[in-house]
C-alpha positions in Angstrom: 22.6 -6.7 -14.7 23.1 -7.3 -11.0 20.4 -4.7 -10.3 18.1 -6.4 -12.9 18.5 -9.8 -11.1 17.9 -8.2 -7.5 14.6 -6.3 -8.4 13.4 -9.0 -10.8 13.8 -11.5 -7.8 11.9 -8.9 -5.6 9.2 -8.4 -8.1 8.7 -12.1 -8.6 8.4 -12.7 -4.8 5.9 -9.7 -4.6 3.7 -11.0 -7.3 3.7 -14.7 -6.0 3.2 -13.5 -2.4 0.3 -11.1 -3.2 -1.6 -13.1 -5.9 -0.9 -16.3 -3.7 -2.4 -14.6 -0.5 -5.4 -13.7 -2.5 -6.0 -17.1 -3.9 -5.6 -18.7 -0.4 -8.1 -16.3 1.0 -10.6 -16.8 -1.7 -10.3 -20.6 -1.6 -10.5 -21.3 2.1 -14.1 -20.9 3.6 -12.6 -20.1 7.1 -11.0 -17.0 5.8 -14.3 -15.4 4.5 -14.4 -12.8 7.0 -14.3 -9.0 6.8 -10.5 -8.9 8.2 -9.4 -11.2 5.3 -11.7 -9.4 2.6 -9.7 -6.1 3.5 -6.4 -8.1 3.4 -7.1 -9.5 0.1 -7.8 -6.0 -1.2 -4.4 -4.7 0.3 -2.8 -7.7 -1.5 -4.3 -6.7 -4.7 -3.3 -2.9 -4.4 0.2 -4.0 -3.5 0.6 -6.1 -6.5 -0.8 -3.3 -8.8 1.2 -0.6 -7.0 4.4 -2.6 -7.7 3.4 -3.6 -11.1 3.1 0.1 -12.1 6.8 0.8 -11.2 8.9 -2.4 -11.4 8.4 -3.8 -14.9 9.3 -0.4 -16.5 12.4 -0.2 -14.0 13.5 -3.8 -15.1 13.2 -2.8 -18.8 15.5 0.1 -18.2 18.0 -2.1 -16.4 18.0 -4.8 -19.0 18.1 -2.6 -22.1 20.1 0.4 -20.7 17.5 2.6 -22.3 16.0 4.8 -19.8 13.3 6.5 -21.9 9.5 6.9 -21.5 6.9 8.6 -23.7 4.8 11.7 -22.4 1.7 9.6 -22.2 3.2 6.7 -20.5 4.7 9.0 -17.9 1.4 10.4 -17.4 -0.3 6.9 -17.1 2.5 5.8 -14.6 2.1 8.8 -12.4 -1.6 8.5 -12.4 -1.7 4.8 -11.6 1.0 5.3 -8.9 -0.8 8.1 -7.2 -4.1 6.1 -7.3 -2.7 2.9 -5.7 -0.5 4.7 -3.1 -3.7 6.7 -2.0 -5.7 3.5 -2.0 -3.2 1.7 0.2 -3.1 4.7 2.7 -6.9 4.7 3.0 -7.3 0.9 3.2 -4.9 0.5 6.1 -7.3 3.1 7.8 -10.2 1.0 6.9 -8.4 -2.2 8.3 -7.6 -0.3 11.5 -11.3 0.3 12.0 -12.0 -3.3 11.4 -9.6 -4.2 14.1 -11.2 -1.6 16.5 -14.7 -3.2 16.0 -13.3 -6.6 16.4 -11.3 -5.9 19.6 -13.5 -3.3 21.3 -17.1 -4.6 20.0 -16.8 -8.2 19.4 -20.5 -9.0 19.9 -21.6 -6.4 17.3 -18.7 -7.2 14.9 -20.9 -9.0 12.3 -23.6 -6.2 12.5 -21.0 -3.3 12.3 -19.1 -4.9 9.8 -21.6 -6.3 7.4 -20.8 -7.2 3.9 -22.5 -4.0 2.6 -20.4 -1.8 5.0 -17.3 -3.7 4.1 -17.8 -3.2 0.5 -18.3 0.6 1.2 -15.0 0.7 3.3 -13.3 -0.6 0.3 -15.1 1.0 -2.6 -14.6 4.6 -1.0 -10.9 4.2 -1.0 -10.8 3.2 -4.6 -13.2 5.8 -5.8 -11.4 8.5 -3.9 -8.0 7.6 -5.0 -8.9 7.2 -8.7 -10.6 10.9 -8.6 -7.9 12.4 -6.8 -5.1 10.7 -9.1 -6.9 11.7 -12.2 -7.3 15.4 -11.4 -3.7 15.5 -10.0 -2.3 13.9 -13.1 -4.4 16.2 -15.4 -3.0 19.3 -13.4 0.6 18.1 -13.8 0.5 17.4 -17.4 -1.3 20.5 -18.3 1.9 22.4 -17.1 4.4 23.8 -19.8 7.6 21.7 -19.8 10.4 23.7 -21.5 13.5 22.8 -19.4 15.3 19.4 -19.5 13.4 16.3 -20.5 15.7 14.3 -18.1 13.7 13.0 -15.1 16.0 12.8 -12.0 14.2 9.7 -10.7 13.6 6.0 -11.5 9.9 6.5 -12.3 7.6 9.5 -13.2 6.9 11.1 -9.8 5.4 14.6 -9.2 8.3 16.4 -7.6 10.9 15.6 -10.1 8.4 16.5 -12.8 7.6 19.9 -11.2 11.4 20.7 -11.3 11.1 20.5 -15.3 8.5 22.8 -15.8 8.7 26.6 -16.5 5.0 27.2 -15.5 4.0 28.8 -12.2 3.5 25.8 -9.9 2.2 27.7 -6.8 -1.3 26.6 -7.3 -0.5 23.0 -8.1 1.8 22.7 -4.9 -1.0 24.1 -2.8 -3.4 21.4 -4.4 -0.8 18.6 -3.6 -0.2 19.9 0.0 -4.1 20.2 0.6 -4.9 16.7 -1.0 -2.1 14.9 0.5 -2.3 16.6 4.0 -6.2 15.8 4.2 -5.8 12.3 3.1 -2.7 11.3 5.0 -3.6 13.2 8.3 -7.3 11.8 8.2 -6.2 8.2 7.6 -3.3 8.4 10.1 -5.9 9.9 12.7 -8.2 7.0 12.1 -5.5 4.6 12.7 -4.0 6.4 15.8 -7.6 6.6 17.4 -8.4 3.2 16.4 -5.2 1.8 18.2 -5.7 4.0 21.1 -9.0 2.3 21.9 -7.7 -1.1 21.0 -4.6 -0.9 23.2 -6.8 0.4 26.0 -9.2 -2.5 25.6 -6.4 -5.0 25.6 -4.7 -3.7 28.6 -8.2 -4.4 30.4 -8.2 -8.0 29.5 -7.2 -10.0 32.7 -5.7 -13.1 31.2 -2.4 -13.1 29.6 -3.6 -15.6 27.0 -6.5 -13.2 26.2 -4.0 -10.4 25.7 -1.9 -12.4 23.6 -4.7 -13.5 21.2 -5.7 -9.8 21.0 -2.4 -8.4 20.1 -1.9 -11.3 17.6 -5.0 -10.3 15.9 -3.9 -6.8 15.1 -0.1 -7.3 15.5 0.4 -7.7 11.9 -1.6 -4.7 10.8 0.3 -2.5 13.4 3.6 -3.6 11.8 2.5 -2.9 8.3 1.1 0.6 9.3 4.2 1.6 11.0 6.3 0.6 8.1 4.2 2.3 5.6 3.4 5.5 7.3 6.9 5.7 8.9 8.3 5.7 5.4 6.1 8.5 4.1 6.6 10.6 7.3 10.4 10.1 6.8 10.1 11.3 3.2 7.7 14.0 3.3 8.0 15.6 6.8 11.6 15.8 7.2 13.4 19.2 7.5 14.0 20.9 4.2 17.7 21.3 5.1 18.0 17.5 5.2 15.9 16.8 2.3 17.6 15.5 -0.9 16.7 13.9 -4.0 18.8 10.9 -3.4 17.2 10.4 0.1 13.7 10.5 -1.9 15.0 8.0 -4.4 15.9 5.6 -1.4 12.7 6.2 0.4 10.6 5.7 -3.0 12.4 2.4 -3.6 11.5 1.2 -0.2 7.7 2.0 -0.4 7.1 1.2 -4.0 9.2 -2.0 -4.2 10.1 -3.3 -0.7 6.8 -2.8 1.3 4.6 -4.4 -1.4 7.0 -7.6 -1.0 7.0 -7.3 2.9 3.1 -7.2 3.4 2.4 -10.8 2.4 5.2 -11.8 4.6 4.0 -9.8 7.5 0.3 -10.8 7.3 1.1 -14.6 6.5 4.0 -15.4 8.9 2.4 -13.8 11.9 -1.0 -15.2 11.3 -1.8 -18.9 12.1 -5.0 -18.9 10.1 -3.3 -17.8 6.9 -0.3 -20.2 7.5 -2.9 -23.0 8.1 -4.7 -22.2 4.9 -1.6 -21.9 2.9 -0.5 -25.5 4.1 -4.0 -26.9 3.2 -3.6 -25.4 -0.3 -0.2 -26.6 -0.9 -1.1 -30.1 0.2 -4.4 -30.0 -2.1 -2.2 -28.9 -5.1 0.2 -31.7 -4.6 -2.5 -34.3 -4.4 -4.1 -32.9 -7.4 -0.9 -33.0 -9.4 0.0 -36.5 -8.0 -3.5 -37.9 -9.1 
């Protein structure tokens, strides 16, 4: 029961934070810019990402019945992979947006037109859906003849592969290729973008100008560091130090904690979002009182 209360509180905070952020961005005309368009999509992915895992986990805590059907496990794995991949790629799109805003401000509205912004969001969604679908089909076409006990708190790929008696060599190659290409390419986009951003900021002569430039991309830098840092810690640590318990702890962090942290990171460090939230709360209070 204590775990149920803790994770229920986190999930409620995640839901209110992300859906509230989307609502504030949609209602405030000042936030109808490419940066906040990407942010609202990131909040949507965070909400979906958390909702794939946490409600089932809460049910397990509450009823002490750790059971999931074969089809539900497949659906959970597919949705988890889709939203995790989408978040990874969306962070790269947001890094490119920040690069254009800092390094090419005069061409910003041209280079980040509504059509281009839509493409930079649609591409991660389409790619992540197709990869997750193919990945899930490959996983659940394997023969599972060992124990049916998944040593994890949700249906993840590596714990499932430990239960199969099929040859998983080609499957593991597919995982390595897809994850490697996606992760390295998105991380490379982020790294190159911020290399140019930091270089441009350091060339700004006034301290106030540098402060404003850093505040523009500081929240995103923090979110990227937390998300990619967790994935690097989980997947790139030496095999001698690799354990299932470590995987579980890292998985809890990036499936439950990060979706809760992102609304805080982007709202508490952003004056425009904080002002929009205050305006929205005042408007709601006036509406309720009238």
